[in-house]
Steps between C-alpha positions, in 0.01 A plus 500: 500500500853472417706277739734799566204712625395270780563618861794316634557507876705297753267250684445605860620161630820539310550848637448382855736205450781710371445760779533222749818387334651845549499617135205730503727787393623294208132455401452886531787547253354250246162663516646841446708360213830584681814309413607213752857456609713213593380499865134511379580199297658311777206548723261390235706180449489446879126586569326190629189572291609387169154504351458867603835598330350324191181706527703825511692396179175409350390859575780636304456236223127612459587871510722439196307235305166449657400139434691493165752205467729468203618206289642437160556228260869434478768245416833429669813407293813403695724475208808352702559377854882483462619746760832593652346629821472266792204639695429269783119530463486416122380169366455623152871552378775261388865610529613379160379408152489120493406462872197279567183699443685785336348642183512793266230545252565569135336806357269276315394325820443826683300639210298178484367563851342821365409340167296238672272785626454665158122483524488570880443844666821564689634847579840443666794268474728491814859414460750407776823301446810368685832681469639283218867556428482314158260740316585798307291816564362457159307197609288727725442774237424239238259328738314833540488571133376159416221509763389848378506383130282199606246703708578877476183559713651334808651721768841347595584544877844345564859492635534559868744754638726201568513418147558867386794526751644180373470598133671837584791323655543223265463693175658838596194703504335754726156429651349761269668344195377160584148612572497721195615189271234288655230765454598551140458128436166490649504514885205706635535485884700312775396268768616541862670183569849460651441761782478223766577686817719814480666457846876423443505250783246280331634542145849389611355178619243413240608673165850631548604483125240703339406861481478680831210706627650829369557355160145361496358843588724667227381278223146592578598861539644492173207327338265755645714788376480352144110500532461128573262371752597228735378272784674449840509190716612376849589142581393433856488221749869391507748634761413861472355693793178701500703824514687386199181452312393843588842652406436335161166657459632841602777480245256428226280790624792736478565413148143528409501851648794587269384326187135391513582210274380207707142380428459194710665351818512118528593338828626144409476221759813289534456134415723253678517197267780393271746768614771545774255670730285210539555483879309827543131523582290679245297808602171408661165613339447772750864633455428518128173688551658745750805564276275590206289715725800694627625541159182664390520745789860585461524539129276798455643598165486168312142447362469131478566205724513165321414159660698273272286181525769236354715583803237557760245245414157592348320503838754730671503729208122524505497577868762773443242703300374592848837571644618772262564327164313621198658281232523121435749502211380290222443172329887464506536175296793271587660683784833317580681694765263441800382155392861374492535622868202295601185716419196273454274754334370435139729589209228732376155639576252577244332837457173361630690357812644853581170661457332251722763533773455872499131499517486238773721744700229762463712711257447619145739364244675713243703349217806728449784524273861526656477877558150472662289605209172321467564224247164328461151528657416236772 
């Protein structure tokens, strides 16, 4: 029997707990596949029975994907960490070329990362950079062409909306012109980074000097209109309120209604080491689980919910497969951004590691490519 053909129902104990919490009407809406609103989301965040909220999210997850859980074999390249932006939560960037720990890869160094895997099955290279004022736009197009020349089979997912906005302003281009030039050079899709929290109150305090929420959304709108698929994210566990998290989700949902271009939502847990928000407490494990569960319930038009293990930790990411998530990302290889902020997860997991984690959680592993086509038999 196919995993998607199994009967998926909400356990009675979870139903009773949620009715006792006063959200039985929200349960009815979920079961009837009706859209939840802001008030529904607030009540789910406040419901005492967190595990029951997770069970409700799991019901939606299994309606969509059964026990299938996706992963890929991918490689990260952060070509430069020199960045003009002064985001308070960032431990990765350095303000100027020449600062301690600042770096910019040569094209040969970046291509060498891919060349080292010449005989290894990898389907995706993921590129995210700082906003480096010293580089010409040709650096990025030349980088893409060089990577494609070395491995034309690789899907290149790269350049956040923050980077696209920066290039447009710096080089006198429109968003469409920037994305078009990058795509002509070899870009295949875009990641979802840089969204942080859309609320102006929060952005003014943590990332005042980079693209605002409307600009971030407009970049992705433009990419979708040009036929490019993208991901979307939310950085949570800083100074934002639960209502601001929900507002963020609803704005993503509205754009997805308009364009249909998002394929994955990735809630990103804030890490408090080596940055200017080190005095904040990080989100607890239960808060992470509940945030994922509510996201799965609110984002009814985004197909996948990714548990990004380098940021969450392997055990929490595995647990999230029962709280709404259906994707563990991939092998990753040398992730820098979250490890410089204090993440203690491995720098990479093997394919066998990911398959074992998924099976141990009672799920069925599916090795995918970036666009969620089956890439290899498991």
